[in-house]
C-alpha positions as CSV (number, residue, x, y, z in Angstrom):
1,X,112.1,41.2,-79.3
2,X,111.8,42.1,-75.6
3,X,108.2,43.2,-74.8
4,X,109.7,46.3,-73.2
5,X,111.3,47.2,-76.6
6,X,108.0,46.4,-78.3
7,X,106.4,49.1,-76.2
8,X,109.2,51.5,-77.2
9,X,108.5,50.9,-80.9
10,X,104.8,51.4,-80.4
11,X,105.4,54.6,-78.6
12,X,107.1,55.8,-81.7
13,X,104.6,54.3,-84.1
14,X,103.9,57.5,-86.0
15,X,107.6,57.9,-86.8
16,X,108.1,54.3,-87.7
17,X,105.0,54.2,-89.9
18,X,106.3,57.1,-91.9
19,X,109.1,54.8,-93.2
20,X,106.7,51.9,-94.2
21,X,104.5,51.3,-97.2
22,X,100.8,52.2,-96.6
23,X,99.8,48.5,-96.2
24,X,102.3,48.1,-93.3
25,X,101.6,51.2,-91.2
26,X,99.0,49.7,-88.9
27,X,100.8,48.8,-85.6
28,X,98.3,46.1,-85.0
29,X,100.2,43.9,-87.5
30,X,103.7,44.6,-86.3
31,X,104.0,41.9,-83.7
32,X,102.6,38.5,-83.0
33,X,100.4,37.6,-80.0
34,X,102.7,34.8,-78.9
35,X,104.9,35.6,-75.9
36,X,108.0,33.6,-75.0
37,X,109.6,33.5,-71.6
38,X,113.4,33.5,-71.9
39,X,116.2,35.0,-69.8
40,X,117.9,36.6,-72.8
41,X,115.2,39.2,-72.8
42,X,115.8,42.0,-70.2
43,X,112.1,41.7,-69.1
44,X,112.2,37.9,-69.3
45,X,109.5,38.0,-72.0
46,X,109.7,38.4,-75.7
47,X,107.6,38.3,-78.9
48,X,108.3,38.2,-82.6
49,X,107.7,40.7,-85.3
50,X,105.0,40.1,-88.0
51,X,106.1,38.4,-91.2
52,X,104.9,39.4,-94.6
53,X,106.0,38.9,-98.2
54,X,109.0,41.2,-98.8
55,X,108.0,44.5,-100.6
56,X,110.8,44.1,-103.1
57,X,108.6,41.8,-105.2
58,X,110.6,38.7,-104.6
59,X,107.7,37.0,-102.8
60,X,110.1,35.8,-100.0
61,X,108.8,36.2,-96.4
62,X,110.4,38.9,-94.3
63,X,110.0,41.0,-91.3
64,X,107.2,43.5,-91.5
65,X,109.7,46.3,-90.9
66,X,111.8,45.5,-94.0
67,X,111.4,48.1,-96.7
68,X,111.4,47.6,-100.5
69,X,115.0,49.1,-100.6
70,X,116.0,46.4,-98.0
71,X,116.4,49.0,-95.2
72,X,114.9,48.5,-91.8
73,X,112.1,51.0,-91.0
74,X,113.0,50.8,-87.3
75,X,116.6,51.7,-88.0
76,X,115.6,54.5,-90.3
77,X,113.1,55.9,-87.8
78,X,115.7,55.7,-85.0
79,X,118.2,57.6,-87.1
80,X,115.7,60.3,-88.1
81,X,114.8,60.8,-84.4
82,X,118.5,61.2,-83.6
83,X,118.6,58.2,-81.2
84,X,121.9,56.7,-80.2
85,X,122.7,53.3,-81.8
86,X,120.9,50.9,-81.9
87,X,118.0,53.3,-81.5
88,X,114.7,51.5,-82.2
89,X,116.4,48.5,-83.9
90,X,116.0,45.3,-81.8
91,X,119.2,44.2,-80.0
92,X,119.4,40.9,-81.8
93,X,119.1,42.6,-85.2
94,X,121.7,45.3,-84.3
95,X,124.3,42.6,-83.3
96,X,123.6,40.2,-86.2
97,X,125.4,38.1,-87.3
98,X,126.9,38.0,-83.8
99,X,124.6,36.1,-81.6
100,X,124.5,36.2,-77.8
101,X,122.4,33.8,-75.8
102,X,122.6,32.2,-72.3
103,X,126.1,33.5,-71.8
104,X,127.3,32.2,-75.2
105,X,128.7,34.4,-77.9
106,X,128.8,33.0,-81.4
107,X,128.0,34.0,-85.0
108,X,125.5,32.8,-87.5
109,X,127.2,30.8,-90.2
110,X,124.0,29.5,-91.9
111,X,122.8,32.6,-93.8
112,X,125.8,32.6,-96.2
113,X,125.1,28.9,-97.1
114,X,121.5,29.6,-98.0
115,X,121.7,32.7,-100.1
116,X,124.2,34.9,-101.9
117,X,125.2,37.6,-99.5
118,X,128.2,39.2,-97.9
119,X,128.9,36.0,-95.8
120,X,129.0,33.7,-98.9
121,X,131.9,32.2,-100.6
122,X,135.2,30.5,-99.6
123,X,137.4,32.2,-97.0
124,X,140.5,34.0,-98.3
125,X,143.8,34.4,-96.5
126,X,143.8,38.2,-97.0
127,X,140.4,38.9,-95.6
128,X,140.2,40.7,-92.2
129,X,139.3,38.5,-89.2
130,X,135.6,38.1,-88.2
131,X,136.1,39.9,-84.9
132,X,137.5,42.9,-86.8
133,X,134.8,43.1,-89.4
134,X,132.0,43.0,-86.9
135,X,133.7,45.0,-84.1
136,X,130.6,47.3,-83.5
137,X,128.3,44.3,-83.2
138,X,130.6,42.5,-80.8
139,X,131.0,45.6,-78.7
140,X,127.3,46.0,-78.5
141,X,126.9,42.4,-77.5
142,X,129.5,42.1,-74.7
143,X,130.9,45.6,-74.3
144,X,134.1,47.4,-75.3
145,X,136.2,45.5,-72.7
146,X,134.9,42.2,-73.9
147,X,135.9,43.0,-77.5
148,X,139.4,44.0,-76.4
149,X,139.8,40.7,-74.6
150,X,138.9,38.9,-77.8
151,X,141.2,41.1,-80.0
152,X,144.1,40.9,-77.6
153,X,143.9,37.1,-77.4
154,X,143.9,36.9,-81.2
155,X,147.0,39.0,-81.5
156,X,149.1,36.9,-79.1
157,X,151.6,34.7,-81.0
158,X,150.8,31.0,-80.7
159,X,147.4,31.6,-79.2
160,X,144.3,30.2,-80.8
161,X,141.0,32.0,-81.0
162,X,139.3,32.3,-77.6
163,X,136.3,30.2,-76.8
164,X,133.0,31.7,-78.0
165,X,131.6,31.6,-74.5
166,X,131.6,35.0,-72.8
167,X,130.0,36.5,-69.8
168,X,126.7,37.9,-70.9
169,X,126.8,41.3,-69.2
170,X,124.6,44.3,-70.0
171,X,125.4,45.4,-73.5
172,X,127.4,48.6,-73.9
173,X,125.8,51.3,-76.1
174,X,128.8,52.1,-78.3
175,X,128.7,55.5,-80.1
176,X,129.4,55.2,-83.9
177,X,130.6,57.7,-86.4
178,X,129.3,55.6,-89.3
179,X,127.3,57.4,-91.9
180,X,123.5,56.8,-91.8
181,X,122.5,54.0,-94.1
182,X,118.9,55.2,-94.6
183,X,117.6,57.5,-97.3
184,X,116.5,61.1,-96.4
185,X,113.4,61.4,-94.1
186,X,110.0,61.4,-95.8
187,X,109.0,64.9,-96.8
188,X,105.8,64.9,-94.6
189,X,104.9,63.1,-91.5
190,X,102.2,60.5,-91.7
191,X,98.9,61.0,-89.8
192,X,98.8,59.6,-86.3
193,X,97.7,56.0,-86.1
194,X,95.5,55.0,-83.2
195,X,96.6,51.7,-81.8
196,X,96.5,49.6,-78.7
197,X,99.6,47.9,-77.4
198,X,99.5,44.1,-77.9
199,X,98.0,42.3,-75.0
200,X,101.3,40.5,-74.6
201,X,103.0,43.7,-73.4
């Protein structure tokens, strides 16, 4: 996550903490201290979220912001605050399984091979194409015009799928009419949590 976005999350820490279990509400444990320099981050610097056992009782490691109902606390908080998509959700999480890095657009094929999820199982001829299923994610990654170029090239008779490489321009914030995926907001706001921004920011 870009350190600039880290600060945005910390600025909304009270709202984010309201969507987390009590043992995850301290912002001091939300991000690691390691900072990575990479051009994919708008600021040029990024850090990772904290990792804890998933609160669903499975014992598997997961992002500190994952709730027991498998929702993302950052997404829930962003929706409750009325923020435009992707709100507080990190860019890479909002575009997943579409991945954009160093000018290359591709998708993650590994998750479905490791666990039973929506990406598992053999492909069927009557399934919609990938670019159609993940339209919102692709539009966020390379913009509406970028998506249209992919879709148009797929519709042309005798044309193969376009190369995955695309110009990594500033992502377009695409409005969505999708219904919120989070449960109702907590009945009462949590008390303010004093915190210091990670030294990495």
